[in-house]
Biopython code that builds the backbone (N, CA, C, O; Angstrom):
import numpy as np
from Bio.PDB.StructureBuilder import StructureBuilder

atoms = [
    (1, "LEU", "N", (10.307, 15.828, 15.337)),
    (1, "LEU", "CA", (9.404, 15.592, 16.461)),
    (1, "LEU", "C", (10.206, 15.358, 17.739)),
    (1, "LEU", "O", (9.813, 15.780, 18.827)),
    (2, "ARG", "N", (11.336, 14.678, 17.581)),
    (2, "ARG", "CA", (12.185, 14.423, 18.752)),
    (2, "ARG", "C", (12.647, 15.738, 19.376)),
    (2, "ARG", "O", (12.664, 15.878, 20.599)),
    (3, "MET", "N", (13.022, 16.700, 18.533)),
    (3, "MET", "CA", (13.469, 18.002, 19.048)),
    (3, "MET", "C", (12.338, 18.724, 19.782)),
    (3, "MET", "O", (12.583, 19.407, 20.777)),
    (4, "LEU", "N", (11.114, 18.578, 19.301)),
    (4, "LEU", "CA", (9.976, 19.201, 19.982)),
    (4, "LEU", "C", (9.726, 18.556, 21.345)),
    (4, "LEU", "O", (9.386, 19.247, 22.305)),
    (5, "HIS", "N", (9.893, 17.238, 21.432)),
    (5, "HIS", "CA", (9.733, 16.565, 22.728)),
    (5, "HIS", "C", (10.816, 17.033, 23.701)),
    (5, "HIS", "O", (10.540, 17.226, 24.885)),
    (6, "GLU", "N", (12.034, 17.214, 23.216)),
    (6, "GLU", "CA", (13.116, 17.713, 24.072)),
    (6, "GLU", "C", (12.795, 19.127, 24.561)),
    (6, "GLU", "O", (13.007, 19.444, 25.731)),
    (7, "GLU", "N", (12.288, 19.966, 23.672)),
    (7, "GLU", "CA", (11.911, 21.330, 24.054)),
    (7, "GLU", "C", (10.759, 21.311, 25.056)),
    (7, "GLU", "O", (10.729, 22.125, 25.979)),
    (8, "ALA", "N", (9.820, 20.398, 24.884)),
    (8, "ALA", "CA", (8.701, 20.275, 25.826)),
    (8, "ALA", "C", (9.218, 19.938, 27.217)),
    (8, "ALA", "O", (8.735, 20.487, 28.207)),
    (9, "ARG", "N", (10.198, 19.040, 27.299)),
    (9, "ARG", "CA", (10.783, 18.693, 28.616)),
    (9, "ARG", "C", (11.495, 19.903, 29.226)),
    (9, "ARG", "O", (11.405, 20.147, 30.429)),
    (10, "ARG", "N", (12.205, 20.658, 28.377)),
    (10, "ARG", "CA", (12.908, 21.841, 28.870)),
    (10, "ARG", "C", (11.904, 22.876, 29.387)),
    (10, "ARG", "O", (12.110, 23.471, 30.444)),
    (11, "LEU", "N", (10.831, 23.084, 28.645)),
    (11, "LEU", "CA", (9.811, 24.042, 29.068)),
    (11, "LEU", "C", (9.114, 23.600, 30.354)),
    (11, "LEU", "O", (8.739, 24.437, 31.176)),
    (12, "ALA", "N", (8.940, 22.306, 30.526)),
    (12, "ALA", "CA", (8.290, 21.785, 31.731)),
    (12, "ALA", "C", (9.109, 22.131, 32.979)),
    (12, "ALA", "O", (8.561, 22.292, 34.070)),
    (13, "ARG", "N", (10.422, 22.242, 32.801)),
    (13, "ARG", "CA", (11.287, 22.583, 33.940)),
    (13, "ARG", "C", (11.378, 24.093, 34.161)),
    (13, "ARG", "O", (11.906, 24.534, 35.182)),
    (14, "SER", "N", (10.873, 24.885, 33.224)),
    (14, "SER", "CA", (10.940, 26.342, 33.349)),
    (14, "SER", "C", (9.691, 26.864, 34.056)),
    (14, "SER", "O", (8.819, 26.095, 34.460)),
    (15, "ARG", "N", (9.625, 28.184, 34.194)),
    (15, "ARG", "CA", (8.472, 28.798, 34.876)),
    (15, "ARG", "C", (7.473, 29.399, 33.898)),
    (15, "ARG", "O", (6.727, 30.308, 34.261)),
    (16, "LEU", "N", (7.445, 28.911, 32.675)),
    (16, "LEU", "CA", (6.495, 29.436, 31.694)),
    (16, "LEU", "C", (5.082, 28.966, 32.014)),
    (16, "LEU", "O", (4.887, 27.966, 32.705)),
    (17, "ALA", "N", (4.108, 29.698, 31.507)),
    (17, "ALA", "CA", (2.709, 29.440, 31.858)),
    (17, "ALA", "C", (2.029, 28.402, 30.969)),
    (17, "ALA", "O", (0.824, 28.193, 31.108)),
    (18, "TYR", "N", (2.749, 27.747, 30.063)),
    (18, "TYR", "CA", (2.093, 26.748, 29.223)),
    (18, "TYR", "C", (2.967, 25.505, 29.059)),
    (18, "TYR", "O", (4.172, 25.518, 29.312)),
    (19, "THR", "N", (2.312, 24.446, 28.629)),
    (19, "THR", "CA", (2.964, 23.173, 28.376)),
    (19, "THR", "C", (2.960, 22.930, 26.883)),
    (19, "THR", "O", (1.968, 23.212, 26.211)),
    (20, "LEU", "N", (4.052, 22.411, 26.355)),
    (20, "LEU", "CA", (4.161, 22.099, 24.931)),
    (20, "LEU", "C", (3.876, 20.611, 24.737)),
    (20, "LEU", "O", (4.492, 19.761, 25.381)),
    (21, "VAL", "N", (2.931, 20.306, 23.838)),
    (21, "VAL", "CA", (2.567, 18.914, 23.549)),
    (21, "VAL", "C", (2.744, 18.654, 22.058)),
    (21, "VAL", "O", (1.867, 19.001, 21.266)),
    (22, "PRO", "N", (3.875, 18.044, 21.657)),
    (22, "PRO", "CA", (4.081, 17.739, 20.238)),
    (22, "PRO", "C", (3.340, 16.471, 19.831)),
    (22, "PRO", "O", (3.249, 15.517, 20.604)),
    (23, "SER", "N", (2.812, 16.471, 18.611)),
    (23, "SER", "CA", (2.201, 15.261, 18.065)),
    (23, "SER", "C", (2.409, 15.245, 16.560)),
    (23, "SER", "O", (2.730, 16.269, 15.955)),
    (24, "ALA", "N", (2.227, 14.089, 15.969)),
    (24, "ALA", "CA", (2.447, 13.924, 14.531)),
    (24, "ALA", "C", (1.127, 13.597, 13.842)),
    (24, "ALA", "O", (0.171, 13.151, 14.476)),
    (25, "MET", "N", (1.094, 13.830, 12.525)),
    (25, "MET", "CA", (-0.080, 13.474, 11.731)),
    (25, "MET", "C", (0.388, 13.086, 10.334)),
    (25, "MET", "O", (0.852, 13.920, 9.556)),
    (26, "TYR", "N", (0.252, 11.789, 10.038)),
    (26, "TYR", "CA", (0.567, 11.293, 8.698)),
    (26, "TYR", "C", (-0.199, 9.997, 8.487)),
    (26, "TYR", "O", (-0.676, 9.390, 9.445)),
    (27, "ALA", "N", (-0.318, 9.577, 7.244)),
    (27, "ALA", "CA", (-1.187, 8.460, 6.878)),
    (27, "ALA", "C", (-0.820, 7.153, 7.576)),
    (27, "ALA", "O", (-1.715, 6.395, 7.948)),
    (28, "GLY", "N", (0.449, 6.869, 7.762)),
    (28, "GLY", "CA", (0.868, 5.600, 8.347)),
    (28, "GLY", "C", (0.782, 5.549, 9.858)),
    (28, "GLY", "O", (1.098, 4.521, 10.456)),
    (29, "LEU", "N", (0.362, 6.633, 10.488)),
    (29, "LEU", "CA", (0.270, 6.701, 11.943)),
    (29, "LEU", "C", (-0.966, 5.939, 12.417)),
    (29, "LEU", "O", (-2.030, 6.073, 11.812)),
    (30, "PRO", "N", (-0.854, 5.142, 13.486)),
    (30, "PRO", "CA", (-2.034, 4.434, 13.998)),
    (30, "PRO", "C", (-3.160, 5.412, 14.361)),
    (30, "PRO", "O", (-2.902, 6.543, 14.771)),
    (31, "GLY", "N", (-4.388, 4.969, 14.207)),
    (31, "GLY", "CA", (-5.561, 5.807, 14.428)),
    (31, "GLY", "C", (-5.601, 6.477, 15.786)),
    (31, "GLY", "O", (-5.990, 7.640, 15.887)),
    (32, "ALA", "N", (-5.203, 5.760, 16.843)),
    (32, "ALA", "CA", (-5.238, 6.334, 18.195)),
    (32, "ALA", "C", (-4.316, 7.546, 18.283)),
    (32, "ALA", "O", (-4.661, 8.541, 18.921)),
    (33, "GLN", "N", (-3.153, 7.472, 17.653)),
    (33, "GLN", "CA", (-2.217, 8.595, 17.679)),
    (33, "GLN", "C", (-2.714, 9.743, 16.794)),
    (33, "GLN", "O", (-2.483, 10.911, 17.107)),
    (34, "GLN", "N", (-3.393, 9.418, 15.696)),
    (34, "GLN", "CA", (-3.974, 10.468, 14.858)),
    (34, "GLN", "C", (-5.047, 11.229, 15.634)),
    (34, "GLN", "O", (-5.143, 12.452, 15.535)),
    (35, "ARG", "N", (-5.849, 10.503, 16.402)),
    (35, "ARG", "CA", (-6.898, 11.144, 17.194)),
    (35, "ARG", "C", (-6.309, 12.104, 18.227)),
    (35, "ARG", "O", (-6.901, 13.146, 18.510)),
    (36, "LEU", "N", (-5.142, 11.760, 18.795)),
    (36, "LEU", "CA", (-4.492, 12.650, 19.757)),
    (36, "LEU", "C", (-4.165, 14.004, 19.114)),
    (36, "LEU", "O", (-4.313, 15.047, 19.750)),
    (37, "ALA", "N", (-3.727, 13.983, 17.869)),
    (37, "ALA", "CA", (-3.392, 15.227, 17.170)),
    (37, "ALA", "C", (-4.636, 16.064, 16.912)),
    (37, "ALA", "O", (-4.552, 17.290, 16.842)),
    (38, "LEU", "N", (-5.793, 15.416, 16.770)),
    (38, "LEU", "CA", (-7.034, 16.129, 16.459)),
    (38, "LEU", "C", (-7.763, 16.651, 17.684)),
    (38, "LEU", "O", (-8.619, 17.529, 17.565)),
    (39, "GLU", "N", (-7.439, 16.127, 18.861)),
    (39, "GLU", "CA", (-8.115, 16.559, 20.082)),
    (39, "GLU", "C", (-7.741, 17.996, 20.409)),
    (39, "GLU", "O", (-6.599, 18.402, 20.198)),
    (40, "PRO", "N", (-8.697, 18.772, 20.924)),
    (40, "PRO", "CA", (-8.375, 20.146, 21.307)),
    (40, "PRO", "C", (-7.360, 20.163, 22.449)),
    (40, "PRO", "O", (-7.353, 19.282, 23.308)),
    (41, "ALA", "N", (-6.516, 21.173, 22.439)),
    (41, "ALA", "CA", (-5.526, 21.324, 23.511)),
    (41, "ALA", "C", (-6.217, 21.862, 24.764)),
    (41, "ALA", "O", (-7.138, 22.676, 24.683)),
    (42, "ALA", "N", (-5.760, 21.398, 25.904)),
    (42, "ALA", "CA", (-6.303, 21.881, 27.172)),
    (42, "ALA", "C", (-5.846, 23.322, 27.413)),
    (42, "ALA", "O", (-4.908, 23.798, 26.773)),
    (43, "ARG", "N", (-6.504, 23.994, 28.322)),
    (43, "ARG", "CA", (-6.135, 25.375, 28.665)),
    (43, "ARG", "C", (-4.692, 25.385, 29.180)),
    (43, "ARG", "O", (-4.311, 24.560, 30.010)),
    (44, "GLY", "N", (-3.909, 26.320, 28.678)),
    (44, "GLY", "CA", (-2.518, 26.432, 29.108)),
    (44, "GLY", "C", (-1.566, 25.502, 28.383)),
    (44, "GLY", "O", (-0.382, 25.440, 28.711)),
    (45, "VAL", "N", (-2.084, 24.770, 27.387)),
    (45, "VAL", "CA", (-1.266, 23.816, 26.627)),
    (45, "VAL", "C", (-1.085, 24.333, 25.208)),
    (45, "VAL", "O", (-2.052, 24.736, 24.561)),
    (46, "ARG", "N", (0.129, 24.323, 24.733)),
    (46, "ARG", "CA", (0.435, 24.693, 23.348)),
    (46, "ARG", "C", (0.716, 23.395, 22.605)),
    (46, "ARG", "O", (1.729, 22.737, 22.843)),
    (47, "LYS", "N", (-0.196, 23.033, 21.699)),
    (47, "LYS", "CA", (-0.035, 21.801, 20.925)),
    (47, "LYS", "C", (0.642, 22.123, 19.609)),
    (47, "LYS", "O", (0.285, 23.086, 18.931)),
    (48, "VAL", "N", (1.638, 21.295, 19.250)),
    (48, "VAL", "CA", (2.350, 21.442, 17.986)),
    (48, "VAL", "C", (2.120, 20.163, 17.194)),
    (48, "VAL", "O", (2.501, 19.078, 17.633)),
    (49, "VAL", "N", (1.488, 20.293, 16.013)),
    (49, "VAL", "CA", (1.212, 19.135, 15.173)),
    (49, "VAL", "C", (2.141, 19.200, 13.965)),
    (49, "VAL", "O", (2.106, 20.158, 13.193)),
    (50, "VAL", "N", (2.964, 18.177, 13.811)),
    (50, "VAL", "CA", (3.851, 18.060, 12.660)),
    (50, "VAL", "C", (3.149, 17.134, 11.680)),
    (50, "VAL", "O", (2.876, 15.976, 11.997)),
    (51, "ALA", "N", (2.853, 17.651, 10.473)),
    (51, "ALA", "CA", (2.052, 16.884, 9.520)),
    (51, "ALA", "C", (2.689, 16.865, 8.143)),
    (51, "ALA", "O", (3.448, 17.762, 7.778)),
    (52, "THR", "N", (2.369, 15.833, 7.392)),
    (52, "THR", "CA", (2.782, 15.778, 5.994)),
    (52, "THR", "C", (1.901, 16.722, 5.192)),
    (52, "THR", "O", (0.856, 17.161, 5.671)),
    (53, "ASN", "N", (2.320, 17.034, 3.972)),
    (53, "ASN", "CA", (1.517, 17.926, 3.143)),
    (53, "ASN", "C", (0.151, 17.323, 2.830)),
    (53, "ASN", "O", (-0.814, 18.065, 2.648)),
    (54, "ILE", "N", (0.049, 16.013, 2.764)),
    (54, "ILE", "CA", (-1.239, 15.363, 2.488)),
    (54, "ILE", "C", (-2.178, 15.548, 3.672)),
    (54, "ILE", "O", (-3.342, 15.905, 3.490)),
    (55, "ALA", "N", (-1.683, 15.309, 4.886)),
    (55, "ALA", "CA", (-2.506, 15.511, 6.076)),
    (55, "ALA", "C", (-2.851, 16.979, 6.244)),
    (55, "ALA", "O", (-3.960, 17.319, 6.656)),
    (56, "GLU", "N", (-1.904, 17.850, 5.925)),
    (56, "GLU", "CA", (-2.105, 19.282, 6.096)),
    (56, "GLU", "C", (-3.243, 19.810, 5.236)),
    (56, "GLU", "O", (-3.976, 20.703, 5.662)),
    (57, "THR", "N", (-3.401, 19.273, 4.038)),
    (57, "THR", "CA", (-4.436, 19.778, 3.138)),
    (57, "THR", "C", (-5.765, 19.063, 3.283)),
    (57, "THR", "O", (-6.774, 19.541, 2.765)),
    (58, "SER", "N", (-5.796, 17.928, 3.973)),
    (58, "SER", "CA", (-7.039, 17.171, 4.045)),
    (58, "SER", "C", (-7.704, 17.209, 5.417)),
    (58, "SER", "O", (-8.745, 16.580, 5.611)),
    (59, "LEU", "N", (-7.129, 17.930, 6.366)),
    (59, "LEU", "CA", (-7.677, 17.976, 7.719)),
    (59, "LEU", "C", (-7.903, 19.397, 8.177)),
    (59, "LEU", "O", (-7.242, 20.331, 7.724)),
    (60, "THR", "N", (-8.850, 19.542, 9.085)),
    (60, "THR", "CA", (-9.031, 20.796, 9.790)),
    (60, "THR", "C", (-8.917, 20.494, 11.265)),
    (60, "THR", "O", (-9.678, 19.689, 11.802)),
    (61, "ILE", "N", (-7.970, 21.137, 11.923)),
    (61, "ILE", "CA", (-7.775, 20.942, 13.357)),
    (61, "ILE", "C", (-8.205, 22.235, 14.042)),
    (61, "ILE", "O", (-7.645, 23.300, 13.784)),
    (62, "GLU", "N", (-9.200, 22.134, 14.913)),
    (62, "GLU", "CA", (-9.727, 23.306, 15.603)),
    (62, "GLU", "C", (-8.658, 23.943, 16.486)),
    (62, "GLU", "O", (-7.847, 23.250, 17.100)),
    (63, "GLY", "N", (-8.671, 25.260, 16.538)),
    (63, "GLY", "CA", (-7.789, 25.991, 17.434)),
    (63, "GLY", "C", (-6.394, 26.240, 16.895)),
    (63, "GLY", "O", (-5.523, 26.689, 17.641)),
    (64, "ILE", "N", (-6.157, 25.963, 15.622)),
    (64, "ILE", "CA", (-4.834, 26.198, 15.043)),
    (64, "ILE", "C", (-4.591, 27.708, 14.986)),
    (64, "ILE", "O", (-5.432, 28.467, 14.503)),
    (65, "VAL", "N", (-3.445, 28.122, 15.480)),
    (65, "VAL", "CA", (-3.097, 29.535, 15.473)),
    (65, "VAL", "C", (-2.072, 29.829, 14.385)),
    (65, "VAL", "O", (-2.183, 30.838, 13.688)),
    (66, "TYR", "N", (-1.079, 28.964, 14.233)),
    (66, "TYR", "CA", (-0.034, 29.156, 13.241)),
    (66, "TYR", "C", (0.155, 27.889, 12.427)),
    (66, "TYR", "O", (-0.023, 26.783, 12.937)),
    (67, "VAL", "N", (0.517, 28.050, 11.152)),
    (67, "VAL", "CA", (0.908, 26.931, 10.306)),
    (67, "VAL", "C", (2.286, 27.253, 9.754)),
    (67, "VAL", "O", (2.498, 28.307, 9.155)),
    (68, "VAL", "N", (3.220, 26.334, 9.963)),
    (68, "VAL", "CA", (4.570, 26.492, 9.435)),
    (68, "VAL", "C", (4.751, 25.430, 8.360)),
    (68, "VAL", "O", (4.653, 24.235, 8.641)),
    (69, "ASP", "N", (5.008, 25.853, 7.155)),
    (69, "ASP", "CA", (5.177, 24.940, 6.034)),
    (69, "ASP", "C", (6.662, 24.689, 5.827)),
    (69, "ASP", "O", (7.435, 25.637, 5.686)),
    (70, "CYS", "N", (7.070, 23.431, 5.805)),
    (70, "CYS", "CA", (8.491, 23.093, 5.644)),
    (70, "CYS", "C", (8.959, 23.248, 4.202)),
    (70, "CYS", "O", (10.156, 23.154, 3.928)),
    (71, "CYS", "N", (8.044, 23.480, 3.289)),
    (71, "CYS", "CA", (8.340, 23.679, 1.862)),
    (71, "CYS", "C", (8.904, 22.429, 1.190)),
    (71, "CYS", "O", (9.646, 22.524, 0.212)),
    (72, "PHE", "N", (8.550, 21.261, 1.719)),
    (72, "PHE", "CA", (8.882, 19.992, 1.084)),
    (72, "PHE", "C", (7.600, 19.186, 0.950)),
    (72, "PHE", "O", (6.716, 19.261, 1.804)),
    (73, "VAL", "N", (7.504, 18.420, -0.118)),
    (73, "VAL", "CA", (6.353, 17.551, -0.340)),
    (73, "VAL", "C", (6.842, 16.169, -0.755)),
    (73, "VAL", "O", (7.974, 16.001, -1.209)),
    (74, "LYS", "N", (5.972, 15.195, -0.589)),
    (74, "LYS", "CA", (6.257, 13.866, -1.133)),
    (74, "LYS", "C", (5.555, 13.787, -2.477)),
    (74, "LYS", "O", (4.336, 13.932, -2.569)),
    (75, "GLN", "N", (6.346, 13.555, -3.516)),
    (75, "GLN", "CA", (5.798, 13.478, -4.865)),
    (75, "GLN", "C", (5.985, 12.076, -5.412)),
    (75, "GLN", "O", (7.012, 11.430, -5.201)),
    (76, "ARG", "N", (4.960, 11.625, -6.124)),
    (76, "ARG", "CA", (5.034, 10.326, -6.771)),
    (76, "ARG", "C", (6.001, 10.420, -7.946)),
    (76, "ARG", "O", (5.911, 11.340, -8.759)),
    (77, "ALA", "N", (6.924, 9.465, -8.032)),
    (77, "ALA", "CA", (7.897, 9.465, -9.132)),
    (77, "ALA", "C", (8.073, 8.035, -9.639)),
    (77, "ALA", "O", (8.119, 7.085, -8.857)),
    (78, "TYR", "N", (8.171, 7.901, -10.948)),
    (78, "TYR", "CA", (8.361, 6.590, -11.566)),
    (78, "TYR", "C", (9.838, 6.404, -11.871)),
    (78, "TYR", "O", (10.473, 7.279, -12.460)),
    (79, "ASN", "N", (10.385, 5.257, -11.465)),
    (79, "ASN", "CA", (11.779, 4.916, -11.751)),
    (79, "ASN", "C", (11.765, 3.858, -12.850)),
    (79, "ASN", "O", (11.434, 2.703, -12.583)),
    (80, "PRO", "N", (12.121, 4.234, -14.094)),
    (80, "PRO", "CA", (12.052, 3.282, -15.208)),
    (80, "PRO", "C", (13.086, 2.159, -15.101)),
    (80, "PRO", "O", (12.913, 1.105, -15.713)),
    (81, "ILE", "N", (14.151, 2.368, -14.336)),
    (81, "ILE", "CA", (15.189, 1.330, -14.189)),
    (81, "ILE", "C", (14.641, 0.130, -13.430)),
    (81, "ILE", "O", (14.866, -1.016, -13.820)),
    (82, "VAL", "N", (13.922, 0.396, -12.348)),
    (82, "VAL", "CA", (13.363, -0.709, -11.556)),
    (82, "VAL", "C", (11.896, -0.964, -11.875)),
    (82, "VAL", "O", (11.331, -1.971, -11.447)),
    (83, "GLY", "N", (11.272, -0.048, -12.633)),
    (83, "GLY", "CA", (9.881, -0.225, -13.027)),
    (83, "GLY", "C", (8.884, -0.027, -11.903)),
    (83, "GLY", "O", (7.801, -0.613, -11.922)),
    (84, "LEU", "N", (9.245, 0.811, -10.902)),
    (84, "LEU", "CA", (8.362, 1.049, -9.760)),
    (84, "LEU", "C", (8.126, 2.534, -9.549)),
    (84, "LEU", "O", (8.947, 3.381, -9.901)),
    (85, "GLU", "N", (6.972, 2.815, -8.962)),
    (85, "GLU", "CA", (6.648, 4.167, -8.546)),
    (85, "GLU", "C", (6.918, 4.273, -7.057)),
    (85, "GLU", "O", (6.692, 3.319, -6.313)),
    (86, "SER", "N", (7.402, 5.435, -6.614)),
    (86, "SER", "CA", (7.627, 5.642, -5.184)),
    (86, "SER", "C", (7.384, 7.109, -4.855)),
    (86, "SER", "O", (7.257, 7.952, -5.744)),
    (87, "LEU", "N", (7.322, 7.395, -3.556)),
    (87, "LEU", "CA", (7.171, 8.773, -3.103)),
    (87, "LEU", "C", (8.540, 9.316, -2.744)),
    (87, "LEU", "O", (9.258, 8.727, -1.937)),
    (88, "LEU", "N", (8.898, 10.433, -3.343)),
    (88, "LEU", "CA", (10.180, 11.072, -3.076)),
    (88, "LEU", "C", (9.942, 12.434, -2.440)),
    (88, "LEU", "O", (9.000, 13.139, -2.801)),
    (89, "VAL", "N", (10.797, 12.799, -1.493)),
    (89, "VAL", "CA", (10.713, 14.115, -0.868)),
    (89, "VAL", "C", (11.355, 15.122, -1.812)),
    (89, "VAL", "O", (12.482, 14.931, -2.269)),
    (90, "ALA", "N", (10.623, 16.197, -2.098)),
    (90, "ALA", "CA", (11.115, 17.220, -3.028)),
    (90, "ALA", "C", (10.739, 18.600, -2.500)),
    (90, "ALA", "O", (9.719, 18.748, -1.826)),
    (91, "PRO", "N", (11.557, 19.617, -2.803)),
    (91, "PRO", "CA", (11.196, 20.977, -2.387)),
    (91, "PRO", "C", (9.946, 21.450, -3.123)),
    (91, "PRO", "O", (9.726, 21.095, -4.281)),
    (92, "THR", "N", (9.144, 22.242, -2.451)),
    (92, "THR", "CA", (7.936, 22.798, -3.039)),
    (92, "THR", "C", (8.311, 24.004, -3.888)),
    (92, "THR", "O", (9.178, 24.791, -3.510)),
    (93, "SER", "N", (7.659, 24.146, -5.034)),
    (93, "SER", "CA", (7.917, 25.323, -5.860)),
    (93, "SER", "C", (7.313, 26.555, -5.198)),
    (93, "SER", "O", (6.392, 26.441, -4.390)),
    (94, "LYS", "N", (7.825, 27.722, -5.536)),
    (94, "LYS", "CA", (7.304, 28.964, -4.959)),
    (94, "LYS", "C", (5.840, 29.170, -5.320)),
    (94, "LYS", "O", (5.068, 29.670, -4.502)),
    (95, "VAL", "N", (5.450, 28.796, -6.520)),
    (95, "VAL", "CA", (4.065, 28.967, -6.946)),
    (95, "VAL", "C", (3.148, 28.104, -6.100)),
    (95, "VAL", "O", (2.124, 28.575, -5.604)),
    (96, "ARG", "N", (3.514, 26.840, -5.936)),
    (96, "ARG", "CA", (2.685, 25.931, -5.141)),
    (96, "ARG", "C", (2.656, 26.386, -3.686)),
    (96, "ARG", "O", (1.607, 26.353, -3.043)),
    (97, "HIS", "N", (3.803, 26.807, -3.169)),
    (97, "HIS", "CA", (3.882, 27.241, -1.782)),
    (97, "HIS", "C", (2.979, 28.444, -1.516)),
    (97, "HIS", "O", (2.254, 28.476, -0.522)),
    (98, "SER", "N", (3.029, 29.431, -2.411)),
    (98, "SER", "CA", (2.234, 30.635, -2.193)),
    (98, "SER", "C", (0.741, 30.339, -2.308)),
    (98, "SER", "O", (-0.067, 31.006, -1.662)),
    (99, "SER", "N", (0.365, 29.362, -3.111)),
    (99, "SER", "CA", (-1.062, 29.034, -3.235)),
    (99, "SER", "C", (-1.566, 28.255, -2.027)),
    (99, "SER", "O", (-2.775, 28.115, -1.845)),
    (100, "ALA", "N", (-0.655, 27.745, -1.196)),
    (100, "ALA", "CA", (-1.072, 26.995, -0.007)),
    (100, "ALA", "C", (-1.505, 27.909, 1.122)),
    (100, "ALA", "O", (-2.136, 27.450, 2.073)),
    (101, "PHE", "N", (-1.181, 29.195, 1.040)),
    (101, "PHE", "CA", (-1.540, 30.138, 2.107)),
    (101, "PHE", "C", (-3.042, 30.312, 2.176)),
    (101, "PHE", "O", (-3.697, 30.597, 1.173)),
    (102, "GLN", "N", (-3.581, 30.135, 3.379)),
    (102, "GLN", "CA", (-5.024, 30.287, 3.580)),
    (102, "GLN", "C", (-5.249, 31.246, 4.730)),
    (102, "GLN", "O", (-5.073, 30.852, 5.883)),
    (103, "PRO", "N", (-5.630, 32.484, 4.471)),
    (103, "PRO", "CA", (-5.824, 33.456, 5.556)),
    (103, "PRO", "C", (-7.005, 33.094, 6.438)),
    (103, "PRO", "O", (-7.303, 33.808, 7.395)),
]
sb = StructureBuilder()
sb.init_structure("model")
sb.init_model(0)
sb.init_chain("A")
sb.init_seg("    ")
for serial, (resi, resn, name, xyz) in enumerate(atoms, 1):
    if name == "N":
        sb.init_residue(resn, " ", resi, " ")
    sb.init_atom(name, np.array(xyz, "f"), 0.0, 1.0, " ", f" {name:<3s}", serial, name[0])
structure = sb.get_structure()
């Protein structure tokens, strides 16, 4: 997200016809910031929403033109040594990835 904000600043200094507005979407994000990601982009604004796989599959954001999948997911995993479950980042399998495509 930081890199997208840097690119947005660079684009703001250029003569391009649109503004880049990066935002995030994940469960731990405060509600006000989640609402910003869901609001429609203004004319001439290119909004980029970076989302977790959970947010990506449970939301519909109007006006989405492209979806870029990072091919990583958070998976629940049990660690028998400490006796706790946690979410671990893992690469997505090709089968799961291909089934995520929605034309």
